[in-house]
C-alpha positions in Angstrom: 71.6 52.5 -3.2 73.9 51.0 -0.5 72.6 49.8 2.3 74.5 50.1 6.1 77.2 47.2 6.1 75.1 46.0 9.2 74.0 42.2 8.1 73.9 43.4 4.6 72.2 40.5 2.4 69.4 40.4 4.9 68.6 43.9 4.5 69.0 43.3 0.7 66.5 40.2 1.0 64.0 42.2 3.5 63.5 44.9 0.4 63.2 42.4 -2.2 61.2 40.4 -0.1 58.8 43.5 0.7 58.6 44.7 -3.2 57.2 40.8 -3.5 54.5 40.9 -1.0 53.5 44.7 -2.4 53.1 43.2 -5.6 56.2 45.6 -7.2 57.8 42.1 -8.4 54.7 40.5 -9.8 54.0 36.7 -8.9 55.7 34.4 -11.6 58.5 37.3 -13.0 62.3 36.5 -13.1 64.3 39.0 -10.9 67.2 40.9 -12.3 70.5 39.3 -12.9 73.0 39.3 -10.1 74.9 41.7 -11.5 72.2 44.1 -11.4 71.2 43.7 -8.6 74.4 44.0 -6.8 75.3 46.5 -9.3 71.5 48.2 -7.5 72.7 48.0 -3.9 76.4 48.6 -4.2 77.5 44.7 -3.3 79.4 41.7 -4.6 78.0 38.7 -5.7 78.8 36.6 -3.1 76.5 39.3 -0.8 73.8 39.1 -3.1 73.5 35.1 -3.1 73.3 35.4 0.6 70.1 37.7 0.0 68.6 35.2 -2.7 69.2 32.3 -0.7 67.3 33.6 2.2 64.1 34.8 -0.4 64.6 31.1 -1.9 64.8 29.1 1.8 61.8 31.8 2.5 59.9 30.1 -0.5 59.7 33.4 -1.8 61.3 33.1 -5.0 62.6 29.7 -7.1 66.5 29.8 -8.3 65.8 28.0 -11.9 70.1 27.1 -13.0 70.4 28.0 -16.4 67.0 29.8 -16.0 67.2 32.9 -13.1 65.8 33.3 -10.2 61.7 33.3 -10.3 59.2 35.1 -8.0 56.8 32.0 -5.9 53.5 32.7 -7.1 51.2 32.4 -4.0 49.7 28.9 -3.8 46.0 29.3 -4.9 45.0 26.2 -2.2 46.7 24.7 1.2 45.4 20.9 0.4 45.0 19.4 4.0 46.2 15.5 4.1 44.7 13.7 6.8 42.5 10.8 8.3 39.5 12.3 6.5 40.4 14.1 2.9 37.9 15.5 1.3 38.7 17.9 -1.8 35.5 20.1 -1.6 35.7 20.4 2.0 39.0 21.8 2.1 38.5 24.7 -1.1 34.8 25.1 1.1 36.7 26.0 4.3 39.3 28.1 2.4 36.5 30.5 0.4 37.5 28.5 -2.5 34.7 27.5 -4.8 35.6 23.6 -6.1 34.3 21.9 -9.0 34.9 18.3 -11.0 34.6 17.3 -14.2 34.6 13.9 -15.4 37.0 13.6 -18.8 36.5 10.1 -19.2 35.7 6.9 -17.6 36.2 2.8 -18.2 36.2 -0.2 -17.0 39.3 -2.5 -17.3 41.5 -5.6 -16.1 43.7 -4.6 -13.0 47.6 -4.2 -13.2 49.4 -6.3 -11.1 50.1 -3.2 -8.9 46.4 -1.8 -8.9 45.0 -5.3 -7.6 47.1 -5.4 -4.8 46.5 -1.9 -3.5 42.6 -2.4 -3.5 43.3 -5.9 -2.1 42.0 -7.8 -5.3 42.3 -11.2 -7.1 44.8 -10.9 -10.0 43.0 -8.8 -13.2 40.2 -8.1 -11.7 38.0 -5.3 -13.2 38.0 -2.4 -12.5 36.4 1.1 -12.7 38.7 4.1 -14.2 37.8 7.4 -13.4 39.0 10.5 -15.0 38.6 13.7 -13.3 40.0 17.3 -13.4 39.5 19.2 -10.3 39.2 22.9 -10.0 39.4 25.9 -7.6 37.8 29.1 -8.6 37.8 27.8 -12.2 41.0 27.2 -12.1 42.4 23.6 -13.1 44.4 22.3 -10.0 44.5 18.2 -10.4 44.0 15.8 -12.7 42.8 12.9 -10.8 42.9 9.2 -11.8 40.7 7.4 -9.5 40.6 3.2 -9.9 37.6 1.6 -8.0 36.8 -2.4 -7.6 34.2 -3.0 -10.0 31.6 -4.8 -9.0 31.2 -3.1 -6.5 31.1 0.7 -7.8 30.2 -0.4 -11.2 28.1 2.4 -12.6 29.6 4.9 -9.9 30.7 7.3 -13.2 26.8 8.0 -13.6 26.7 9.2 -10.0 29.4 11.6 -10.3 28.3 13.6 -13.0 25.5 14.2 -11.1 27.1 14.9 -8.6 30.5 16.2 -9.3 31.7 14.8 -6.1 32.9 11.7 -6.0 32.5 11.5 -2.1 28.7 12.1 -2.9 29.1 9.4 -5.4 30.5 6.6 -2.5 27.6 7.8 -0.5 25.1 6.5 -3.7 27.4 3.3 -3.3 26.4 2.4 0.5 29.6 3.9 1.9 28.6 6.6 4.1 32.4 7.3 5.6 35.5 6.1 4.6 39.4 7.4 5.4 42.7 7.7 4.3 45.1 4.7 4.6 47.9 6.0 3.2 49.5 8.8 0.5 52.7 9.1 -0.9 53.8 12.4 -2.2 56.5 12.9 -5.0 57.2 15.5 -8.0 57.8 15.1 -11.5 57.5 17.1 -15.1 54.1 17.0 -16.4 53.0 14.7 -19.8 52.6 17.3 -22.6 48.4 16.2 -21.8 48.8 16.8 -18.5 50.3 20.6 -19.0 47.4 21.5 -21.4 44.7 20.5 -18.9 46.7 22.4 -15.6 47.1 25.2 -17.9 50.7 24.8 -17.1 54.2 24.8 -19.0 55.6 21.5 -19.7 59.2 22.3 -17.4 57.2 23.8 -14.6 57.0 20.2 -12.2 53.7 19.0 -11.1 52.8 17.2 -7.8 51.9 13.7 -7.6 49.7 12.6 -4.8 48.9 8.6 -5.0 46.6 7.5 -2.4 44.3 4.7 -1.0 41.3 5.4 0.8 39.2 2.9 2.8 35.5 2.1 4.4 34.6 2.0 7.4 35.5 -2.0 7.9 38.8 -1.3 6.5 38.4 -2.4 2.6 40.3 -0.4 0.1 37.8 1.3 -2.1 39.6 3.4 -4.1 43.7 3.8 -5.3 44.0 7.8 -6.4 46.4 9.2 -8.2 46.5 13.2 -8.4 48.5 15.5 -10.5 48.6 18.5 -9.1 49.2 22.4 -10.9 52.9 23.1 -8.2 52.3 26.7 -8.7 48.6 26.6 -7.3 48.5 23.9 -3.8 50.7 23.5 -1.3 50.2 20.5 0.9 49.5 20.4 4.8 50.2 17.4 6.5 47.8 16.7 9.6 49.2 15.3 12.8 
């Protein structure tokens, strides 16, 4: 198959993009090798690499050195970060069914980092909730919430009744809260995280550290979420 030599790498990219969009090449599938694609389109490997580079820049494929080029799955959720970030509301607006499961809870002494973030004296008691959040039944994030224990002791029981941290906060008199800060980076998952998120250990997770505060500006939660990178993309509202 030889295409007109007018911006030929773009023509190749358009053909491959159309095949991805139609499902001819499924999400997660590996594209044929550079040699095979170059032979298919009757071009040299340099031209083929330009086409694949365009697909990568458009977010359609992921080039993994030593493994090949893979079609990126369409994210299940667009997670919008703003002053009021609410997991259930974000998913419901996209007609995605949210769900939360409390995996574990405990009371412990805060580390120096958690104490500083929450504005607590050193080694203050904190409640720690481990929550698995799902979207349409698929695991989306593993969330660890650190909360000041004197104020939120027993919030684990409130979460079990509602499956919502926002609703649990209301039960403890927090009618509204806002996001103070969010820090985002990626890393490979731990074996336990990979099992909970149902993904491979060589697929990165998106880590989001967030601090939420009440209407008086007091920190009420330091949360660390590990999200399945193939199922979630982040939109930062400005």
